[in-house]
ZAMARGU-4260 file (C-alpha; in steps of 0.2 Angstrom, whole numbers, plus 5000, padded with zeros to 4 digits):
<rodrens>
0) 5328/5158/5759 | 5338/5175/5762 | 5346/5184/5751 | 5362/5195/5748 | 5364/5209/5735
5) 5381/5214/5729 | 5385/5231/5719 | 5401/5237/5712 | 5402/5252/5703 | 5417/5253/5690
10) 5422/5266/5679 | 5415/5257/5664 | 5403/5244/5671 | 5390/5243/5687 | 5388/5223/5690
15) 5375/5217/5701 | 5375/5200/5708 | 5360/5189/5720 | 5366/5177/5731 | 5357/5166/5743
20) 5362/5162/5759 | 5373/5144/5754 | 5380/5157/5745 | 5374/5152/5729 | 5374/5164/5714
25) 5356/5165/5710 | 5357/5180/5697 | 5369/5192/5690 | 5370/5207/5677 | 5383/5218/5669
30) 5378/5235/5663 | 5388/5251/5657 | 5392/5263/5672 | 5380/5279/5671 | 5388/5298/5671
35) 5378/5301/5689 | 5383/5283/5697 | 5366/5282/5706 | 5354/5282/5689 | 5366/5266/5685
40) 5365/5258/5702 | 5343/5259/5703 | 5344/5252/5684 | 5356/5237/5690 | 5344/5234/5705
45) 5329/5233/5694 | 5337/5223/5682 | 5343/5212/5694 | 5327/5208/5703 | 5318/5208/5686
50) 5328/5193/5681 | 5329/5185/5698 | 5311/5186/5701 | 5316/5186/5722 | 5305/5194/5733
55) 5312/5210/5739 | 5307/5209/5758 | 5319/5192/5759 | 5336/5203/5752 | 5342/5205/5771
60) 5358/5212/5766 | 5365/5223/5752 | 5384/5226/5751 | 5391/5241/5738 | 5408/5243/5731
65) 5412/5260/5723 | 5425/5270/5715 | 5418/5287/5722 | 5433/5290/5736 | 5444/5286/5724
70) 5437/5298/5711 | 5436/5313/5723 | 5453/5314/5725 | 5461/5311/5709 | 5450/5323/5700
75) 5449/5336/5715 | 5430/5336/5715 | 5419/5339/5730 | 5431/5337/5744 | 5428/5347/5760
80) 5435/5362/5768 | 5446/5355/5784 | 5458/5362/5798 | 5474/5352/5802 | 5477/5351/5819
85) 5496/5341/5824 | 5502/5337/5842 | 5522/5335/5839 | 5531/5353/5842 | 5545/5356/5843
90) 5551/5339/5836 | 5542/5341/5821 | 5541/5358/5814 | 5554/5356/5802 | 5542/5347/5791
95) 5524/5356/5789 | 5507/5346/5787 | 5505/5344/5768 | 5522/5347/5764 | 5524/5339/5748
100) 5506/5341/5741 | 5499/5348/5725 | 5494/5367/5727 | 5478/5360/5719 | 5476/5349/5733
105) 5483/5361/5747 | 5468/5372/5744 | 5457/5360/5755 | 5466/5366/5772 | 5456/5382/5777
110) 5470/5382/5790 | 5485/5372/5797 | 5495/5372/5814 | 5507/5362/5825 | 5506/5362/5844
115) 5516/5356/5858 | 5514/5338/5862 | 5520/5320/5855 | 5530/5304/5861 | 5544/5296/5859
120) 5547/5279/5851 | 5546/5270/5867 | 5529/5281/5872 | 5540/5295/5884 | 5531/5311/5880
125) 5542/5323/5870 | 5530/5339/5879 | 5516/5340/5887 | 5500/5342/5875 | 5495/5361/5873
130) 5478/5361/5876 | 5476/5382/5875 | 5485/5382/5858 | 5472/5368/5853 | 5458/5376/5861
135) 5463/5393/5852 | 5464/5383/5835 | 5446/5375/5837 | 5438/5392/5841 | 5445/5400/5825
140) 5437/5388/5813 | 5421/5385/5821 | 5407/5389/5808 | 5421/5387/5796 | 5423/5371/5793
145) 5415/5354/5797 | 5429/5343/5797 | 5447/5340/5808 | 5460/5331/5806 | 5471/5327/5821
150) 5487/5319/5821 | 5502/5316/5834 | 5520/5311/5833 | 5521/5292/5837 | 5504/5290/5841
155) 5503/5272/5834 | 5512/5268/5850 | 5502/5279/5860 | 5486/5290/5857 | 5481/5299/5872
160) 5485/5316/5865 | 5474/5314/5850 | 5460/5306/5861 | 5462/5323/5872 | 5460/5333/5857
165) 5448/5325/5848 | 5437/5326/5865 | 5444/5344/5865 | 5437/5349/5845 | 5420/5342/5849
170) 5416/5354/5866 | 5422/5367/5858 | 5416/5364/5838 | 5401/5354/5842 | 5394/5335/5838
175) 5391/5340/5820 | 5410/5343/5815 | 5418/5325/5808 | 5435/5320/5816 | 5448/5311/5808
180) 5461/5304/5821 | 5477/5297/5816 | 5479/5282/5826 | 5463/5276/5819 | 5469/5276/5800
185) 5488/5275/5795 | 5503/5265/5801 | 5520/5270/5806 | 5529/5286/5798 | 5521/5302/5805
190) 5520/5310/5787 | 5511/5296/5778 | 5499/5293/5793 | 5495/5311/5793 | 5491/5313/5775
195) 5480/5297/5776 | 5470/5306/5789 | 5469/5324/5779 | 5459/5313/5765 | 5450/5305/5776
200) 5443/5320/5783 | 5442/5328/5767 | 5431/5314/5760 | 5418/5313/5774 | 5407/5324/5763
205) 5408/5314/5747 | 5405/5298/5760 | 5390/5305/5767 | 5382/5307/5748 | 5386/5289/5742
210) 5380/5280/5757 | 5364/5291/5757 | 5362/5288/5741 | 5364/5270/5739 | 5351/5270/5755
215) 5338/5277/5743 | 5342/5269/5730 | 5337/5253/5740 | 5323/5260/5748 | 5316/5267/5730
220) 5317/5248/5724 | 5307/5242/5740 | 5324/5235/5748 | 5316/5240/5766 | 5322/5224/5775
225) 5341/5226/5769 | 5355/5229/5781 | 5369/5242/5771 | 5385/5238/5771 | 5402/5247/5761
230) 5416/5235/5753 | 5434/5240/5761 | 5452/5238/5753 | 5457/5223/5762 | 5441/5212/5757
235) 5430/5215/5769 | 5414/5224/5774 | 5410/5239/5786 | 5395/5247/5789 | 5387/5261/5784
240) 5390/5271/5800 | 5409/5263/5798 | 5411/5269/5781 | 5406/5288/5785 | 5420/5289/5798
245) 5433/5280/5789 | 5428/5284/5771 | 5448/5281/5765 | 5446/5263/5767 | 5433/5260/5751
250) 5450/5267/5741 | 5454/5253/5728 | 5440/5240/5735 | 5436/5235/5718 | 5452/5227/5715
255) 5450/5217/5734 | 5432/5213/5727 | 5437/5205/5714 | 5451/5196/5720 | 5440/5189/5734
260) 5426/5185/5722 | 5441/5174/5711 | 5442/5166/5727 | 5426/5162/5731 | 5423/5156/5714
265) 5441/5145/5710 | 5443/5140/5728 | 5462/5140/5726 | 5472/5148/5741 | 5488/5155/5732
270) 5488/5162/5715 | 5488/5176/5705 | 5471/5187/5701 | 5468/5196/5685 | 5453/5207/5683
275) 5452/5216/5667 | 5440/5230/5666 | 5434/5241/5650 | 5448/5253/5655 | 5462/5245/5668
280) 5468/5228/5671 | 5472/5225/5690 | 5483/5211/5695 | 5485/5205/5714 | 5487/5189/5723
285) 5477/5178/5734 | 5485/5174/5750 | 5475/5163/5762 | 5460/5169/5754 | 5462/5187/5755
290) 5472/5200/5743 | 5489/5202/5750 | 5493/5218/5756 | 5505/5232/5750 | 5520/5233/5763
295) 5526/5250/5756 | 5519/5266/5755 | 5506/5270/5743 | 5502/5287/5734 | 5483/5291/5729
300) 5481/5304/5719 | 5500/5311/5722 | 5499/5311/5741 | 5510/5295/5750 | 5500/5286/5762
305) 5502/5272/5772 | 5487/5264/5778 | 5482/5246/5772 | 5481/5246/5755 | 5480/5231/5741
310) 5495/5224/5734 | 5489/5228/5715 | 5498/5232/5701 | 5485/5244/5689 | 5491/5245/5670
315) 5479/5255/5658 | 5473/5237/5647 | 5454/5233/5647 | 5440/5228/5637 | 5440/5245/5629
320) 5456/5250/5625 | 5459/5258/5608 | 5471/5250/5598 | 5482/5259/5585 | 5493/5252/5571
325) 5511/5263/5569 | 5520/5266/5554 | 5532/5252/5556 | 5518/5240/5558 | 5520/5239/5578
330) 5503/5239/5587 | 5497/5249/5603 | 5484/5245/5615 | 5478/5259/5626 | 5481/5266/5640
335) 5465/5277/5631 | 5449/5268/5630 | 5430/5270/5626 | 5425/5266/5644 | 5407/5264/5646
340) 5404/5268/5628 | 5412/5250/5620 | 5394/5245/5615 | 5392/5263/5605 | 5410/5264/5600
345) 5418/5246/5595 | 5418/5239/5579 | 5409/5225/5582 | 5393/5234/5589 | 5393/5246/5574
350) 5407/5258/5579 | 5421/5265/5569 | 5435/5262/5585 | 5444/5249/5585 | 5448/5241/5602
355) 5454/5226/5611 | 5438/5218/5611 | 5436/5219/5594 | 5455/5210/5592 | 5448/5195/5603
360) 5433/5193/5592 | 5442/5194/5577 | 5455/5180/5583 | 5440/5169/5588 | 5443/5171/5606
365) 5426/5178/5609 | 5409/5178/5604 | 5402/5194/5608 | 5392/5208/5595 | 5394/5206/5576
370) 5411/5196/5572 | 5406/5201/5551 | 5410/5220/5557 | 5429/5215/5562 | 5431/5202/5546
375) 5442/5215/5537 | 5454/5216/5549 | 5472/5211/5544 | 5478/5195/5551 | 5495/5203/5555
380) 5486/5218/5563 | 5476/5205/5574 | 5492/5195/5580 | 5503/5210/5585 | 5488/5217/5592
385) 5486/5201/5605 | 5505/5199/5606 | 5505/5218/5613 | 5491/5212/5626 | 5501/5196/5630
390) 5515/5204/5634 | 5509/5219/5645 | 5500/5205/5654 | 5515/5192/5657 | 5527/5208/5662
395) 5517/5214/5673 | 5512/5194/5681 | 5531/5193/5684 | 5533/5209/5693 | 5518/5204/5707
400) 5525/5187/5710 | 5538/5184/5724 | 5547/5171/5717 | 5551/5166/5698 | 5540/5148/5702
405) 5523/5148/5691 | 5508/5152/5699 | 5491/5146/5696 | 5483/5163/5688 | 5463/5167/5689
410) 5456/5179/5675 | 5441/5187/5679 | 5432/5204/5674 | 5421/5207/5658 | 5436/5212/5649
415) 5446/5196/5652 | 5440/5188/5634 | 5455/5198/5628 | 5468/5188/5638 | 5475/5173/5632
420) 5474/5155/5639 | 5493/5152/5639 | 5504/5165/5648 | 5522/5163/5652 | 5523/5161/5674
425) 5506/5153/5673 | 5505/5137/5680 | 5488/5136/5674 | 5475/5149/5668 | 5458/5145/5674
430) 5440/5156/5668 | 5428/5153/5682 | 5408/5152/5678 | 5403/5172/5682 | 5420/5179/5679
435) 5412/5194/5673 | 5405/5198/5690 | 5417/5191/5701 | 5417/5210/5709 | 5399/5210/5713
440) 5402/5192/5721 | 5415/5198/5730 | 5406/5211/5737 | 5391/5202/5742 | 5403/5185/5752
445) 5414/5196/5758 | 5417/5195/5780 | 5419/5207/5792 | 5436/5211/5799 | 5445/5219/5813
450) 5465/5225/5812 | 5476/5227/5826 | 5493/5234/5823 | 5505/5242/5836 | 5525/5244/5842
455) 5525/5230/5857 | 5540/5230/5868 | 5543/5211/5874 | 5553/5217/5885 | 5541/5224/5895
460) 5526/5211/5891 | 5532/5192/5887 | 5530/5188/5869 | 5517/5174/5869 | 5508/5186/5882
465) 5508/5200/5871 | 5502/5193/5855 | 5489/5183/5865 | 5481/5203/5871 | 5483/5209/5852
470) 5474/5194/5844 | 5459/5197/5857 | 5459/5216/5851 | 5458/5212/5834 | 5443/5200/5836
475) 5436/5213/5846 | 5439/5227/5832 | 5430/5213/5820 | 5415/5211/5832 | 5414/5231/5833
480) 5413/5232/5813 | 5398/5221/5813 | 5406/5202/5815 | 5399/5188/5824 | 5411/5183/5838
485) 5410/5165/5837 | 5414/5164/5820 | 5429/5176/5819 | 5447/5169/5815 | 5464/5176/5815
490) 5470/5177/5796 | 5484/5186/5797 | 5498/5187/5809 | 5515/5199/5808 | 5529/5200/5820
495) 5542/5213/5815 | 5557/5213/5824 | 5564/5233/5822 | 5585/5232/5824 | 5583/5251/5823
500) 5574/5251/5841 | 5583/5246/5857 | 5578/5232/5868 | 5567/5219/5860 | 5553/5229/5850
505) 5543/5223/5836 | 5528/5229/5825 | 5514/5217/5829 | 5499/5218/5817 | 5485/5204/5819
510) 5471/5203/5806 | 5454/5193/5812 | 5438/5191/5801 | 5422/5184/5803 | 5404/5182/5797
515) 5392/5195/5797 | 5382/5196/5812
</rodrens>
């Protein structure tokens, strides 16, 4: 018997789960996240191995979901100094790179330049790639930065100039430099795609730190046979090497892990997942077993990007959310929270802060801590507080749905005990077994994927032939990411005609996923 280990590091709790080769949960644990992250991961590892008594040598795969990259951008910490090359003069010089970025983030760029080159929407060159200007730029940064972001006008249609620039960069700056090119990261739209590429380059040091740290943590616990994987934000996995190249793909992997875990635990093809943590609640949708993707530009730490992200609504509501009664008798819940200190600060644990979990225990919705410590709470306060929680969830449940029809709702996350079992807009409300560690389960059972996205002219290539070639490319990308070819399936096909393009042009996006090789 072989086993998979799944670990998910949240802002409040670090969850770990062991799953056997039949994808049955053998053991799961939840414990407070440590301030330094790594000691929390080590403690979770130690506990899960102690509880399960599984032979360490039989754990062959280990998966990690982490918020490290998101935190680095939001907190403006540990980001690398980078250089930014855009290929797009003279067409794009009016809007320089990082044009709408906050000053606190702009400082990561040591130098930016826009050189000649780029393409039209149909793949024709705007201008030849100015190789000499690019070489001069790279030479000026040699020894000053260890990461370069390269973007190009309409690189989603053709990326030859980006690849040529990347080769030149490697030649001038050496093998050690991290190179991010926009055609591998973002979608259509130069500014948003370029923004995502810049963030990816700036995160390379963060990615190396947490991947090396995870590797060291496992080896320290004696898990020497485990292959390591990182969760990415489409509900699938990537290898450690892939994560070091594309760290931005780990952003928002927490909610997607929970959605995948909820799908596995309930086996419902179409449903809304409400994942309640200690500080925030994430609401997303399962479509064909995977999270529904957002169709609009997503802001990360105030930066607009257009790379793939889950369609998730996040609100400041969790098990540790602080409850306050106002003078008029109304009650507010959150957005501030006691977070990972809930076991010290909540009333039921002997603390002095009234939290959402205290209300749930006082109302008899959950058995936790010492219920006698909340027996004195006023009945009206409890009712008003729970009504506030219910209204917050129902409003956002309505916002995530694409029709007025009721949908099945799955509650997961340790904080989900604060959510009532009846919600307006819900066909049914399910709380599955192992609901508290659904995110770690989602990480452990995830597949490996590949996504193909390009503008395709059906005037040049017949539609059926173009789609078949795109599907094959998506399958090849999944295999390159670590999937077993015979298990790879096409799970999503988008073929969107573009009315503002001449001729019969569509944006084709195809996703394939398969089991780990």
